[in-house]
C-alpha positions as CSV (number, residue, x, y, z in Angstrom):
1,M,0.0,0.0,0.0
2,A,1.4,3.4,-0.9
3,S,2.5,5.7,1.9
4,V,0.4,8.8,2.5
5,W,2.2,12.0,3.5
6,S,0.4,14.4,5.7
7,P,1.0,18.2,5.1
8,S,2.4,18.5,8.7
9,A,4.9,15.7,8.0
10,L,6.1,17.3,4.8
11,S,6.4,20.7,6.4
12,L,8.4,19.3,9.3
13,C,10.9,17.5,7.1
14,S,11.3,20.5,4.7
15,R,12.1,22.7,7.7
16,M,14.5,20.2,9.1
17,L,16.5,19.6,6.0
18,H,16.6,22.8,3.9
19,L,19.9,24.7,4.4
20,S,20.5,28.2,3.1
21,S,23.7,30.0,2.2
22,S,25.3,33.0,3.8
23,S,28.4,35.2,3.2
24,N,31.8,33.9,4.1
25,P,33.0,33.4,6.9
26,T,29.5,32.7,8.3
27,V,28.6,29.1,8.8
28,S,24.9,29.1,8.2
29,L,22.3,26.4,8.9
30,G,19.0,27.4,7.5
31,L,15.6,25.6,7.9
32,S,12.6,26.6,5.8
33,S,9.0,25.7,5.3
34,F,7.9,27.4,2.1
35,R,8.0,31.2,2.8
36,K,8.9,30.8,6.5
37,Q,12.6,30.4,7.3
38,H,14.7,29.9,10.4
39,V,18.4,30.6,10.1
40,F,21.1,29.6,12.5
41,C,24.4,31.2,11.9
42,C,27.8,30.7,13.7
43,K,30.3,33.4,13.0
44,S,34.0,33.2,13.8
45,S,36.9,35.0,12.4
46,H,40.2,33.2,12.0
47,G,42.2,33.6,15.1
48,D,39.3,35.0,17.0
49,E,38.1,32.7,19.8
50,K,34.9,34.5,20.4
51,T,32.0,32.9,18.4
52,S,28.5,34.2,18.2
53,C,25.3,32.7,16.9
54,I,22.2,34.3,15.5
55,V,18.8,32.6,15.4
56,E,16.6,34.4,13.0
57,E,13.0,33.9,11.9
58,Q,12.0,35.2,8.5
59,L,8.6,35.5,6.8
60,G,8.7,37.1,3.4
61,T,10.9,40.2,3.8
62,R,10.2,40.6,7.5
63,R,12.8,39.4,10.0
64,R,13.0,39.1,13.7
65,G,15.8,37.5,15.6
66,F,18.0,37.4,18.6
67,M,21.7,36.9,19.3
68,L,23.1,33.9,21.1
69,D,26.6,34.8,22.3
70,L,28.5,31.5,22.6
71,G,31.0,33.0,24.9
72,L,28.3,33.7,27.5
73,G,26.6,30.5,28.6
74,L,26.6,28.5,25.3
75,A,29.4,26.4,23.9
76,A,32.0,27.2,21.3
77,F,35.2,25.1,21.6
78,S,37.6,22.9,20.0
79,F,37.1,19.1,20.6
80,P,40.1,16.9,21.6
81,A,40.9,13.9,19.5
82,I,41.5,11.5,22.4
83,V,38.5,9.7,23.8
84,S,37.9,6.6,26.0
85,D,37.4,3.2,24.5
86,A,34.0,3.1,26.1
87,V,32.8,6.1,24.2
88,A,34.2,5.0,20.8
89,K,33.7,1.3,21.1
90,D,31.2,1.1,18.2
91,I,32.8,3.8,16.1
92,D,36.0,3.3,14.2
93,V,38.0,6.5,15.1
94,P,40.4,7.3,12.3
95,E,43.5,9.4,13.0
96,G,42.7,13.1,13.2
97,Y,39.2,12.6,14.6
98,G,37.7,12.6,18.1
99,V,34.2,11.5,19.3
100,Y,31.7,14.1,20.5
101,K,29.2,12.6,22.9
102,D,26.0,14.2,24.1
103,D,25.0,12.4,27.3
104,E,21.7,14.4,27.6
105,N,20.4,13.6,24.1
106,K,22.2,10.3,24.0
107,Y,24.1,10.4,20.7
108,K,27.7,10.5,19.5
109,I,29.5,11.5,16.3
110,L,33.0,11.8,14.9
111,V,34.4,15.3,14.8
112,P,37.7,16.3,13.0
113,T,40.4,17.5,15.4
114,G,40.4,21.3,15.6
115,W,36.8,21.8,14.5
116,K,34.6,24.2,16.6
117,I,31.3,23.3,18.2
118,G,28.4,25.7,18.7
119,E,25.2,24.9,20.6
120,G,21.9,26.7,20.9
121,Q,18.1,26.3,21.5
122,P,16.3,28.1,18.7
123,K,12.5,28.4,18.7
124,G,10.8,25.3,17.5
125,F,13.7,22.9,18.2
126,N,14.9,21.2,21.3
127,T,18.5,21.8,20.5
128,I,20.8,22.6,17.5
129,T,24.5,21.7,17.5
130,A,26.8,22.9,14.8
131,F,30.3,21.6,14.0
132,Y,32.5,23.7,11.7
133,P,36.2,24.2,10.7
134,D,38.3,26.7,12.5
135,T,38.9,28.6,9.2
136,P,36.4,30.6,7.1
137,S,34.3,28.1,5.2
138,G,30.8,27.3,4.1
139,S,31.2,23.7,5.2
140,N,29.6,22.4,8.4
141,V,27.6,19.6,10.0
142,S,24.5,20.3,12.1
143,I,22.4,18.2,14.4
144,L,18.8,19.3,14.9
145,I,16.5,17.7,17.4
146,S,12.7,18.3,17.3
147,G,9.8,16.7,19.0
148,L,7.3,14.6,17.1
149,G,3.6,13.8,17.4
150,A,2.5,10.5,19.0
151,D,1.7,9.0,15.6
152,F,5.4,9.2,14.5
153,T,7.0,6.1,16.1
154,K,9.6,5.2,13.6
155,M,11.1,6.5,10.4
156,E,8.7,4.5,8.3
157,S,5.9,6.6,9.8
158,F,7.1,9.2,7.2
159,G,6.9,6.6,4.4
160,N,9.7,4.5,2.9
161,V,13.0,6.1,2.2
162,D,12.5,6.5,-1.6
163,A,9.1,8.2,-1.2
164,F,10.5,10.3,1.7
165,A,13.5,11.5,-0.3
166,E,11.6,12.2,-3.6
167,T,8.9,14.1,-1.8
168,L,11.3,16.1,0.3
169,V,13.7,17.1,-2.5
170,S,10.9,17.9,-4.9
171,G,9.3,20.0,-2.2
172,L,12.5,22.1,-1.9
173,D,12.9,22.6,-5.7
174,R,11.9,26.0,-7.0
175,S,13.7,25.8,-10.4
176,W,10.3,25.6,-12.2
177,I,9.0,29.0,-11.2
178,N,9.4,32.2,-13.1
179,P,11.9,33.6,-12.3
180,P,13.6,30.3,-11.3
181,G,14.5,29.7,-7.7
182,V,16.7,27.2,-6.0
183,K,17.3,24.0,-7.9
184,A,17.2,20.8,-5.8
185,K,18.4,17.4,-7.1
186,L,18.3,14.1,-5.4
187,I,21.6,12.1,-5.7
188,D,21.0,9.0,-3.6
189,C,19.0,7.7,-0.6
190,K,19.0,4.5,1.5
191,S,17.7,3.1,4.7
192,S,20.0,1.4,7.2
193,K,19.5,0.3,10.9
194,G,16.5,2.6,11.4
195,M,18.2,5.6,9.8
196,Y,17.4,7.4,6.5
197,Y,20.3,8.7,4.5
198,I,19.8,11.2,1.8
199,Q,22.3,12.9,-0.6
200,Y,21.1,15.9,-2.7
201,T,22.2,19.3,-4.0
202,L,20.8,22.8,-3.8
203,E,21.8,25.5,-6.3
204,N,20.5,29.1,-6.2
205,P,20.6,30.9,-9.6
206,G,24.0,32.4,-10.2
207,E,25.6,30.7,-7.2
208,S,27.8,27.6,-6.6
209,R,26.2,24.2,-6.1
210,R,25.8,23.1,-2.5
211,Y,26.1,19.4,-1.6
212,L,24.1,18.1,1.3
213,Y,24.3,14.7,3.1
214,S,21.7,14.0,5.7
215,A,21.0,11.2,8.2
216,L,17.6,11.1,9.9
217,G,16.7,8.9,12.9
218,M,14.2,8.8,15.7
219,A,14.6,8.2,19.4
220,S,12.6,8.8,22.5
221,N,13.7,10.7,25.5
222,G,11.3,8.8,27.8
223,W,8.1,10.8,27.2
224,V,8.2,12.0,23.5
225,N,9.7,10.7,20.3
226,R,12.2,13.1,18.7
227,L,13.5,13.4,15.2
228,F,17.3,13.8,14.9
229,T,18.4,15.4,11.6
230,V,22.2,15.3,11.0
231,T,23.1,17.3,7.9
232,G,26.6,18.0,6.4
233,Q,27.0,20.5,3.7
234,F,29.9,21.8,1.5
235,M,30.1,24.0,-1.5
236,E,31.2,22.9,-5.0
237,E,34.6,24.6,-4.6
238,E,35.3,22.9,-1.3
239,K,34.2,19.4,-2.4
240,D,37.8,18.0,-2.6
241,K,38.7,19.5,0.8
242,Y,35.6,18.6,2.9
243,S,33.5,16.0,1.2
244,S,35.2,13.0,2.8
245,E,35.3,14.5,6.3
246,I,31.6,15.5,6.2
247,E,30.4,12.2,4.9
248,K,32.5,10.4,7.5
249,M,30.9,12.6,10.2
250,V,27.3,12.1,9.1
251,T,27.6,8.3,8.7
252,S,29.3,8.0,12.1
253,F,26.3,9.3,14.0
254,R,25.0,6.8,16.6
255,F,22.4,6.8,19.3
256,T,23.9,5.8,22.7
């Protein structure tokens, strides 16, 4: 029997996966649902240890936002490469990587040595965590956590991975409008051990192509199911530099 997508499910997934660009050296992690857009930006200049984050909500041309200073209560720090065997026991830790573990949200992920970590709690999400190089770049990995309704109990509640990916990416594509908007193209998708993995590209007219690799999984915190969306992105011109690192990070994500 074919899967039936509800408007709320499509809206949620579009918001969770759509990332928007921003000027260098801003690392931006955008989330959109049609005209409404939430943008999470971490800004850090090379050699400057102070990192700030902006969470901004946009509807049409109107914006409202607030500043999250990661030097004042939130985290912005380098992650060491050395971890205990207990933490890394089910992740093969290659040279030049460490393991970031979130005990509260019960997950872990590989992080390249020297990368920065920013954390925040933007409106509409339980948490958002960003990992990004310590040099100006448009490449990064984000982990977004959002609560789900009681009828979403596993990833198949969204439909099978092929239907999920096709519906999601086609929903992001605006290349058919006049004038053309962002072009979204699905590259690959698969399901493995309860996770959905989706590779796709986004390309705004006149801009470089952006590659995205997402892993989505579901876990309960004891009273509500939550959707974890891990998305790595890199620009066309940074493909050789960051594609391997970002894919390794996204595929290493594990619930603990």
